[in-house]
C-alpha positions as CSV (number, residue, x, y, z in Angstrom):
1,M,0.1,-0.2,-0.2
2,L,2.6,2.6,0.6
3,N,4.9,1.2,-2.3
4,W,1.7,2.3,-4.5
5,F,1.3,5.8,-2.5
6,L,4.5,6.7,-3.2
7,K,3.9,5.7,-7.0
8,G,1.2,8.1,-7.2
9,G,3.0,11.1,-6.5
10,P,2.6,13.9,-5.1
11,V,-1.3,14.6,-5.7
12,M,-1.7,11.3,-3.2
13,W,-1.1,13.7,-0.8
14,P,-4.3,15.8,-1.2
15,L,-6.0,12.3,-1.9
16,L,-5.1,10.9,1.1
17,L,-6.2,13.8,3.2
18,C,-9.0,14.3,1.8
19,S,-9.9,10.9,3.0
20,I,-9.1,11.7,6.7
21,I,-11.6,14.1,6.4
22,A,-14.2,12.3,4.8
23,V,-13.3,9.0,7.9
24,A,-13.2,11.8,10.1
25,V,-16.6,13.6,8.9
26,A,-18.5,9.7,8.8
27,I,-17.9,8.7,11.9
28,E,-18.4,12.2,13.7
29,R,-22.2,12.2,11.8
30,V,-22.7,8.2,12.4
31,L,-22.0,9.5,16.3
32,F,-24.5,12.3,15.9
33,W,-27.5,10.0,14.4
34,V,-26.6,7.3,17.4
35,K,-27.2,10.5,19.9
36,E,-30.1,11.8,18.2
37,R,-31.8,8.1,18.0
38,N,-31.3,8.1,21.7
39,A,-32.3,11.6,22.7
40,Q,-35.8,10.2,20.9
41,D,-38.4,10.3,23.5
42,T,-42.1,9.8,21.6
43,S,-43.9,9.6,25.1
44,L,-42.5,12.7,25.6
45,I,-43.6,14.3,22.5
46,H,-47.3,13.0,23.1
47,K,-47.5,14.2,26.1
48,L,-46.7,17.7,25.4
49,L,-49.1,18.1,22.7
50,H,-51.8,16.7,24.6
51,L,-50.9,19.3,27.4
52,T,-50.8,21.8,25.0
53,E,-54.4,20.6,23.6
54,R,-55.5,21.0,27.2
55,G,-53.9,24.7,27.3
56,L,-51.6,23.4,29.6
57,F,-48.7,25.3,28.5
58,D,-46.8,26.0,31.7
59,E,-46.9,22.1,32.7
60,A,-45.4,21.7,28.7
61,L,-43.1,24.0,29.9
62,T,-41.7,22.1,32.2
63,S,-41.6,18.8,31.4
64,A,-39.9,19.5,28.2
65,K,-37.1,21.8,29.8
66,T,-34.6,18.5,30.7
67,S,-35.3,16.8,27.1
68,Q,-32.6,16.4,24.7
69,D,-35.2,15.3,21.9
70,A,-34.4,17.2,18.8
71,V,-38.5,18.1,18.7
72,A,-38.8,18.6,22.6
73,R,-36.0,21.6,21.8
74,I,-38.6,22.8,18.8
75,L,-41.6,22.7,21.1
76,L,-40.2,23.9,24.2
77,N,-38.4,26.9,22.1
78,G,-41.8,27.6,20.9
79,L,-43.6,27.2,24.2
80,S,-41.2,29.9,25.5
81,H,-41.9,32.6,23.2
82,H,-45.9,31.5,22.4
83,H,-47.4,34.7,23.8
84,F,-45.4,36.7,21.6
85,S,-44.7,35.0,18.0
86,L,-45.2,30.9,18.4
87,E,-44.9,30.5,14.5
88,G,-42.0,32.7,14.3
89,A,-40.4,30.7,16.9
90,L,-40.9,27.2,16.4
91,D,-39.6,28.4,12.3
92,V,-36.5,29.7,14.0
93,A,-35.7,26.4,16.1
94,V,-36.2,24.3,13.4
95,Q,-33.7,25.9,11.2
96,A,-31.1,25.5,14.2
97,E,-32.0,21.9,14.1
98,V,-32.0,21.0,11.1
99,K,-28.7,23.2,10.6
100,R,-27.0,21.2,13.1
101,M,-28.2,18.2,11.4
102,K,-26.8,18.9,7.9
103,R,-23.5,19.9,10.0
104,Y,-20.3,18.9,7.6
105,L,-22.3,17.5,4.4
106,A,-21.5,20.1,2.7
107,V,-17.8,19.6,3.2
108,L,-18.8,15.4,1.9
109,D,-20.6,16.8,-0.7
110,T,-17.4,18.7,-1.8
111,I,-14.6,15.7,-1.2
112,I,-17.2,14.0,-3.4
113,T,-16.2,16.7,-6.2
114,V,-12.6,17.5,-5.6
115,A,-11.4,13.5,-5.4
116,P,-12.0,12.6,-8.4
117,L,-10.2,15.9,-9.9
118,L,-7.9,15.2,-8.0
119,G,-7.9,11.8,-9.4
120,I,-7.6,13.4,-13.2
121,F,-5.1,15.5,-12.3
122,G,-2.7,13.3,-11.3
123,T,-3.7,11.0,-14.3
124,V,-2.7,14.3,-16.7
125,T,0.5,14.7,-14.9
126,G,1.9,11.0,-15.1
127,I,1.0,11.4,-18.8
128,L,2.8,13.7,-19.1
129,V,5.9,12.4,-17.0
130,A,5.4,8.9,-19.6
131,F,5.2,11.8,-22.9
132,G,8.4,13.5,-21.0
133,A,10.2,10.0,-21.3
134,L,9.5,9.2,-24.8
135,E,10.9,12.3,-26.3
136,G,14.3,11.3,-25.5
137,R,16.5,9.3,-28.7
138,I,16.5,6.2,-26.0
139,P,13.4,6.7,-23.5
140,D,13.9,5.5,-20.4
141,P,10.8,2.7,-19.5
142,K,11.2,3.3,-15.9
143,I,9.9,6.7,-16.6
144,V,8.0,5.7,-18.7
145,A,6.3,2.8,-16.1
146,S,6.1,5.2,-13.7
147,G,4.3,7.9,-15.4
148,I,1.5,5.3,-16.3
149,A,1.5,3.9,-12.9
150,Q,1.2,7.5,-11.5
151,A,-1.7,8.2,-14.2
152,V,-3.6,4.8,-12.8
153,I,-3.2,5.1,-9.3
154,T,-4.3,8.5,-9.0
155,T,-7.5,7.6,-10.8
156,V,-8.5,4.9,-9.2
157,A,-7.9,6.5,-5.6
158,G,-10.1,9.6,-6.9
159,L,-12.5,6.9,-7.3
160,A,-11.8,5.1,-4.0
161,I,-12.1,7.9,-1.9
162,A,-15.5,9.7,-4.2
163,I,-17.6,6.3,-4.4
164,P,-17.8,5.9,-0.2
165,T,-18.2,9.3,0.2
166,V,-21.2,9.5,-2.2
167,I,-22.7,6.4,-0.4
168,A,-22.0,8.2,3.2
169,Y,-23.7,11.5,1.8
170,N,-26.8,9.9,0.8
171,Y,-27.1,7.5,3.5
172,F,-26.8,11.2,6.3
173,C,-29.1,13.0,3.9
174,A,-31.5,10.3,4.0
175,K,-31.5,10.9,8.0
176,V,-31.8,14.3,7.9
177,E,-34.9,14.3,5.0
178,D,-36.2,11.7,7.5
179,A,-35.8,14.0,10.5
180,S,-37.4,16.4,8.8
181,G,-40.0,15.5,8.0
182,R,-40.5,13.9,12.1
183,I,-40.0,17.7,12.8
184,S,-42.4,18.8,11.0
185,T,-45.1,16.3,11.3
186,H,-44.6,16.9,15.1
187,V,-44.4,21.4,15.1
188,T,-47.6,20.8,12.4
189,N,-49.4,19.0,15.2
190,F,-48.8,21.3,17.9
191,Q,-49.7,24.4,15.9
192,I,-52.8,23.0,15.6
193,L,-53.7,21.4,19.0
194,Y,-52.1,25.1,20.7
195,Q,-54.8,26.5,18.0
196,K,-57.3,24.9,19.0
197,A,-56.4,25.5,23.2
198,K,-56.5,29.3,22.1
199,A,-59.8,28.8,20.5
200,K,-61.6,27.2,23.7
201,G,-59.7,28.9,26.3
202,N,-61.4,32.2,24.2
203,H,-64.9,30.6,24.3
204,A,-64.7,29.4,27.9
205,G,-63.4,33.9,28.8
206,E,-66.6,35.1,25.9
207,A,-68.9,32.4,28.6
208,V,-67.7,33.7,31.4
209,Y,-67.9,37.3,30.2
210,R,-71.6,36.7,29.6
């Protein structure tokens, strides 16, 4: 492996950097999603929705304060500012959570593009080395073979980095999409139940006033 790396020429160093970054990001994202899955608390979300429907906003707020569930944090932010702008508070919290879920995905996207380009660049430089050796009256077969090896190795290395990175990127994007759908469903239900509770409160207030 080390011998192949050295034969690949100087382009192998940025390719190595790309592979290290891709692996590091993939590991970090896997750990992130494991933590998110463990933090999910469906029973708490249903409890918050039930309390909201009954108009017990303070109790719902207290129940959500210690939760690490992303949906619970969003609903907590909405409940904390429902007197001023419920929808605005929910939107801000949703954007913050989605941004957190998409963290470093742009890095993977960049590596997917850069790694094959670096491989092509190494191919071109390797071919130039081989052609340069052929210009002499007596071509040096070792230099020609070295140039061809560099061209092939860098191409393979670039693809070897890009292909698994694409798979990881698509997987993490799918996770973000699934989480966004879960968030959207619960936030919409929360808004409906909140408006329902407010409407009941207004009707009760009118009845007392009469």
